[in-house]
N, C-alpha and C positions, 0 to 999 in steps of 0.2 A: 175398631173391634167388630167382629162379625155379629150379624143379627141372628139370634137363636130362634129356630122355628121347630115345633114338634110336629112330626108327621102324624096325621090323624086319619089315615085310610082305614076303611072299615072292612071287616070280614069276620067269619066265625072262627076265631083263632083256636078255640078249644077243640073244635071239630078237626081242623087242619092238623093240630098237634097230635090228636088221637089217631088220625088216619095214617100219618107218616112217622109216628113214633118220635116226635121232637117236642122240645119245650115250647109252650105257648108264646114265649118271647121270640123264639126263633121263627115261629110261624108269622108273627107280626112283622119281623124284619123282612121276611120274604115278600109279604104283601107290600111293604114299603118300597120294594124294588119293582113293583108293578108286575109281579108274577102271580097270575090268578088262574084258577081252574086246576083240577086235579092233574090233568095231563101236563100242563106247563110246570106245575110244582114238582111233579115226579121227574120231569126232564131236568129241571134245575138241580134237584138233589141227586139224581141217579143217572143222568145222561152219560152215554158212552160214545165211543167213536162210531158205532153203528147208527147213531142218531144224527150224524153230520149230513148236511144236505147233498143231494145228488149233483155231482159236478156237471153233468150233461144239461142241467137246467140253465147254465150260463149261456147266454146268447152267443152264437158263432163258435161254440166249443167243438161241435162235430165238424164244422167246416174247417176250423183251424187244425184239428188233429189229422183229418184226411189230407189236407194240404201239406202238413209237416211230414207225414209218413211218405208221401210221394217224393218230397225233397230228399228224405233220408235214403229211399230206395235208389234215387238217381245219383247218390253220393255228392249232392250239392254241398258247397261250403256254407255253413250257417254261422251267424254271429248273434250273440245275446248282448243287448245294450241295456244296462241296468241304471242304478242310481247310487249315489255315494253315501246314503244313510243306511241305518240298520235294515230297513225294509228292502231297499234296493240290493244290498249285499246278499241278504238271505235269499231273496227271490232269484238273484243271478245264480247262486250256488244250487238252488233247487232245480232250476231249468237246466243248468249244465249237467248235473248228475242224471237227470231224467233223459235228456237227449243222448248222452253218451251210453246210457243203458240200452238205448235203442240202436246203437251203432252209428250215431250221427257224427259227421265231421264238424264239430262245433267249437267255438271259442267264445270268450267273454271280453267285453270292453265296458269298463265303468268310467263314465265321464269324470274328468278332473274338475273339482269344484271351481277352482280359480281360472283355469284355462278354457274349459268347455262350458261351464254352467250346468244347469239342470237339464236332463233328458237329451233328446235328439237335437242335433244341429247339423248344418250343412257340412261342417268340417268332418264330423263323424261319418256322415253319409259318403262323402268323397273318399275318406280313408278306407271304408268298407269296400267301395268300388275298386279302388287300387289293389286291395288285397284279394280280389276275386270272389268276394262274398256274393252269393245269389239271393239269400233270404236273411233278413234281419228279424229277430223276435225281441220285442221290448218287454221289460218288466218294471213295474212301479213307475212307468212313464209312457208317453206316446199318445194318450188320448187328446192332448192339446197340440200335437205336432203335425197338423194337417199339411202345412206348407213343406215341411221337411220330408214327410212321407211321399208327397207328390213329386218332390225332387228325386227321391230314391227311385220312384217308378220311371221317371224320365231317363234315368241312368240304367234302366233294365233290371232293377232289383225288386224283390217282393218284401213286404213288411207285414208281420203279424203283431198286433198290439195286445199285450196283457197288462192291464192297469186297474186301478181302483179309484182314481181321482174323479172329480166332477167333470162332466162333459161340457165343453164350451157351448155357448148358445148365443143366438141373437134374438132380441125382443122386438116384436112388431108394435106398432102404435096402439093396437088394441090390447096389449099386454101378453099376447100369446108368445110362446117361445119355440124356436126352431133349433134343434140340436145341430151342432157343427161337427159331425163325425169325420175322422180322418179317412182318406181314400186307401185304406189298407186291405190286404187280402182277407183279413178277418180281424174283428175287434171284440175282445173279451174284456168287458168291464161291467160289473154289476150295477153301476150308476146310470147306464144308458136306459132311456125310457122303454125301449123295446125288449129289455131283458126281464124275464120272469123269475129270476132267482129270488128265493124267499127272503134273503137277508143280504142287504147291500153294504153292511158295515165291516166287511173283511178287508184285510190289507193286501198289498201287492204280492207278498210272498204266499199268501193263502190262495190267491188267484193262480199263481204259478204252480202251487202244489196241486190244485184241482186239475190244471192242465196236464201235469205229469201223471196224475192218476189215470186219466182217460187215455193219454198217449201211450203209456206203457201197457195198459190193458189191451188196446187195439193192436199194438205192435206184436204182443205175444200171440194174439189170435191169428194174425196174418202169418207170423213166423212159424207157429206150431202147425197151422193148417197146411202151409206149403211144404214143410218138412215131412209131415205125416203122409201127404199125398205121394211124395217121392219115395219114402220108405215102403209104403204100401205097394207101390208099383214094383219095387225091387225085391222085397222079401215077405210082404204081407204083414209086417209088424206095424204097431201104431205109434211107437215112440212116446207113450204116455209117461214113462218115467222121467224122460228129459223135460217134458212139458211141466210136470209137477215140480221139478227142480227149478225151472225158469220162473214159475209162479212163486215159489218160495223165495227166490232171489228178489223178485219184485216186491213182495211183502216186506222183506228186510229193508229194501231201499226206501219204501214209503214210511216205514217205521222210523228210520233215521231222519228222513226229510221232515217228518212231523215236528221234530224239535226245533227246526229252523223256522217253520211256519209259526209255531207258538212264540218263539223268541221275537220274531218280527211283529207279531200281533201286539205284544206288550211294548216293544221298543217304539212302535209307531203310534202308541197311545190309542189303540182301537178300544171301543167299548167291550167290556168283558161280559157280554150277554149273548144269548142265542148260541150258535155254534162256536163263537170265539171262546166262550167260557169252557166248552168241552175241549177244544184244541189246546188251550193253555193248561188246563187241569192235567191232561195226559202228557202234554209236551214238557211240562216241568219235571214229571217223573222220568221222562226220557233223557232230559238234559242232565239230571242228577246222576244217571248211570250211563252217560254218553260213551259211545265207542269212537266218536270222531276225535282224532288227536288234537285238532285245533280247538274244539269246544272244551275238551278236557284240559288243555293248556290254559285256556282263558279262566277256567275255574281255579286252577292251581295258583296262578300268579295273583289272584284276588282272594286267596285263602278260603275258597268255598268248596274245595274238593271233599267228597264224602260227607256233605252237610245237606240237610233238607233245604230245598229252595222254594222261594215264593216269587210272585210277580215283582215284588220290590227289588229283588236281587238283579233281575233283568233290567228293570227300568232305571235303577240308580247306581248299579255297580258294574255289571257286565256290559250292558248295552252302550253306555257312554264311551267305553273303550273302542267299540266299533265306530261310533259316530266321530270320535276324536281323530281317528286316522283319516277319515274322509274330510274332516275340517282343516286339519293342519298338515296333512301329507297327501297320501293317495289311498282311497278305499280298496284298491287292488290288494294292498297289504293284508287287509282283513280277509279277503277272498282267498288269498294264498295260504293264510293260516288254516282255513277250513279245508283246503285241498291238500294240506301237508300229509304225507304218508309217515313222516318221522315225528315222533312226539318231541324229541329234543329240539328239532328245528321249529316246531310249532310253539314251544315254550319261549324260544328266543323272540319270535314275532309277537307273541302275546305280551311279553315283557315290554317291548317297544311300544305297543298299543297302550299299555297302562301308563307308561311314562308320558306319552303324548296327552293322555287324558288328565294327568296331574298338571301338566303345563296349561292345558285348556281351562282347568278350574281357576287358576290364578288370573289368566287373561280375562276370563268371564267376570270375575269379581271386579277387576279394574274397570272393565267396560260398563258394568252395571252401575258402579258408583258414579262414573262420568255422566251416564245417561240420566240418572236420578238428579244429579246436580243441575243439568240443563233444564229438566222439567221444573224443579223447585224454584229456580231463580228467574224464570222467564214466563212468557204468555202461555206456554204449553200446558201449564197446570190447570187452566180453565177449559181445555179441550175435552170433548167427550171421547174422541178417538185420538190417541197419542201417536204422533209421527215424529220420531227422534232421529236426527241425522248425525251420525258419528263418522265423519269422512275417513278418519285414520284407523278405525276399528277393523280388525280382521273380519272380512265379510262372512266367514264361516261361523262366526259367533253371534251373528245378528239374531237368529231364531232363539238361541238360548237366552240372550239378554232380553229379548222381547217377552219371553216367558216369565223371567224374573220380575220384570216391570209390571206385567199383567197381574201377577200375584200381589205385588206391592200396592198398586193403585186400583186394581179390579176394574180395569178399562181395557178395551181392545188396544193393542199396541203394535206399531210397525217400527222396526229399527232398520235404518238405511245406512249403507256404507258406500264409499267411493270405490268402484271397480276399474278395470282397465278400459272398459267401454261403458262409460256412464255410471249410473247408480244401481246397486243391487240391494235387495232387502228381503226381510222375512217378517211375517206377522203372526201374532198369537191372539186368540179371541176369548170372549166370555160367552156363556151359553145363550144369551139373548141377542147376540150379534152374529149374523151369517157373513163371515168375512169375504168369502168368494163372491157372493151375490152383490155385496156392497162395492167390491172392487169392480165388478162388471159394469156398474153405473158410470164409472169414469175410466173405462178400459182404453180410451183414446190417448191416455197419458202414458201408457206402458209400451215398451217394445216387446215384452213377454210377461205373462202372468199365469198363475194357476193355483190350485189349492182346493180347500173345502170349507166347511162351516167354521172350524176351530183354528185353522192354520193356512197360511198362504205364502207364496214367494213371488217376487217381481223383479223386473229390470225396467229402467226408465232413463231418459236424458236428465242430467243434473238440474237443468233449468225448470223441470217439472215438479221438483220436490215440494215447493210451497203450494203450487196449484193442487197437488195431490192431497196435502194436508187440509187445504181449504175445502176441497170437494167432499172429502169424507165427512168432515164436520158439518158442512152445509146440508148434506143428505141424511145425517144421523138423527134417528128418532128415539134414541135411548133416553130414559128418565133417570132421575136421581136414585130411584129404587133399584134400577138395574146395576148401579155402581156399588151398592151395598152388598158385601159378601154375606152369603147366607149359609149358616151352619145348620143342617137338617139333623134333628135329634130323633133317633128311632124310638126310644122309650125313656120317659122320666122314671128311672128305676132305682129303688133303694140299694145301697151297697150291700145290705144284708142278704139280698137275693142271690148274690154271687157265690158260687161254690165251684170247686175244681171241675166237676162233671159238666156244669153249664159252660164254663170257659172252653173246655175241650169240644163241646158240642157246637160251639161257634165255628169250628173248623169246617163244618159241612157247608158253610157259606163261601168258603174260599174257592178259587183265587179271588183276592180283592184287587181292585184297581179302578180304572176309568169305567163308569157304568155299573160298577158293583162295589161301592165304597165300603171300607171296613165300618161295621156298625158302631154307633156312638150312643151313649146314654147320658142322662143328666140327673144331678141331685143338688138339693139346697141344704143349707145349714151344716156344712162340712167344716170342722175345726182343724186348722193346720197347726200342729203342735210344735214340731221340731223339724229342722232340716239341715242338710249338708250339701256341699257342692262337689260333684264328681267329674271325672274325665280329665284327660291330659290337657285339654284346652279350657277346663272348668266351665263347660257349657251344658251340664246336666244337673238338675236338682232332684234330690231324693228326700222324701218327707214322711213323717209319721202323722197320720190323720185319724180323726174320730168322727163317727156319724152320730145322728140324733139319738140312736138307741144305745150309745155307749160302746160300740164295737170299734176296735182299732185296726188300721190297715197301713200297709206300705204304699206310698204313692211316688211316682216318678214323673218328671216333666222334661221333655226333650226340646221344648220350644224356645222362644226368645227370653232368656233369663233377664236381660236388661229391662225389657218391657214388663215382665212379671214383678221385678223389684220396684220399678216405678209405680206400678199399681199398688203394691203393698205399702209403699211410703205415702202415696196420695190418700189411700183409704184408711190406713191404720197408723201412719206415722213412722218416722225413721227409727225411733226407739224400738218399736215392735218388730220391724224388719230385722234389726240387729239382734234382738233377743231370740228371734226364730232360729238363728244359726248358732246360738250360744246356750243360754240356760233354758230356752224354749219360750213360747208365747201362749197366752190363754185368750187373746182377744181377736185373733185372725179367724174370722168365720166367713166362708165364701160359698157361692154356688158354682158348680163346675160341670163341664162336659167331659166325659171320660170314656174309656173302654177298658175292660178287664183283661189281664194278661197273666201268663204263667212265667215266673222267673225261675231259671234253672241255674243253680250255683253249686259247684262241686257235686253234681249228680242229684242234688235235692231240689224238688219242685216246691214253689210257694206262690200264693196268689199275689198279684201286684196290680194296682190301679194306675193307669196311664192317663194323666190329665191332658186334655186336648185344648180346652179354653176355660176361662174363668170370668167371674164378675162378682160384685158384692151383693 
């Protein structure tokens, strides 16, 4: 059970509330998110697309754009090499649309997870060379591909890197680090030390979006300037009408691509703070009204057309459909869906993606159960860092299973599978464990590795599996406190404080997600009077509750009903648990963590309490 902790950050909540016209509780929640100062609060509440950071602050941006415009003018063949996850697919689409807007001869290759693995490899370089490609531009990969980029240069090709992952480094004996940057024509990655970009928490698709912003702007400047010069020489006109039409087309393009940058930001689990929050806020609006046939089809097959969207829908409904095709088939299918000009064709592809995701869910369930059994029955249970080897598991599911195990055991987890060439694996971490840095301490064990604080991927010889497990645990300095899940409570708030306007005002804090969690509250002495089980799978509990002041409320629980029922029987007895669902109970009194919600049924709105956690 999670350890409850009340956030106790100080501020003049009454003044903040008065200044910004919000409830003092909302002001406290904002402070709990470490948003301080009037400027920052105003940006959090009212930030617009005009507040996004200047793309040219990204190191090598100008250099990359100048280089790419030259290649376009020379009609060189260009190739985008992306990645097979949500971020990689969206970044590839963004670059492809941006390059083609500028008249580039460009195509896209997304590596096959099983055949190619992550990012650049010599096979993809050689294939590009055979196809007559002169310049490769990467997205969501490339920062760790120094060897492959050097090989591309040997073959006479150029490479531009756009990425957002951690930069590889070597550490000297005195502890200083030297970045190992790839020998590319330009490297755009906010994580590199020399980059002065104000916020390095953007995903690969946002880096690609920033590149397209500058590329298309500079392309129109050159194009319009050259055309106006020719027309002025011919007849003295300026061609301003055509220039305005071109700029309008550019704005329309960037508006569409914004939704893909937002989609990837949520799908790649970036923190929803700083400009990510703005991108997602406006991107969700774009997606809801999308003009892209592929995105529209994805909404339709998931029953989300013409409905308000939240980050939840991307993270847990739409996004997994894209990831599933990269895991079990080829991510090119997702890219083709977005490129479709025909809605009917896009719906067919979207349906296939949803079916793949349904299959992936069942395979994930089986793999997670197998992994948990290995942990529980062996020595792994005592490890601080869990390394689980599932030789026969589909390698594309390793990351998802690692995530499930991390949630269950609240430990850093690596899940390894047997590939065609050795072992491949993925890791998912907890906040107090920097996965990439810890892996760097034993990098001699890998053939390839990469990632960041919260997630990583690797390849290694099979004989190194046990040595990897031992090295991680030998170097690990996590304590028992790090393994206790912490549930941070925003405000210990009486249920009587809740009213419809307050719940609606909570919407100013959206979008919720990583880095901006949905606020939660706590209350003691809650009487649970009566309940019933809902849902096709009987996995939802709905209850009538009463607070200390005698007020009644509807409460719903979407969590683990088996665990909830065990708690009720342990603390109050089997008879009271049974009575709860029949004539009702008068003895079940709990303290709970909750958030208030609005239930809409047959067009009628009513307040509803959603229980998040409980104790006696």
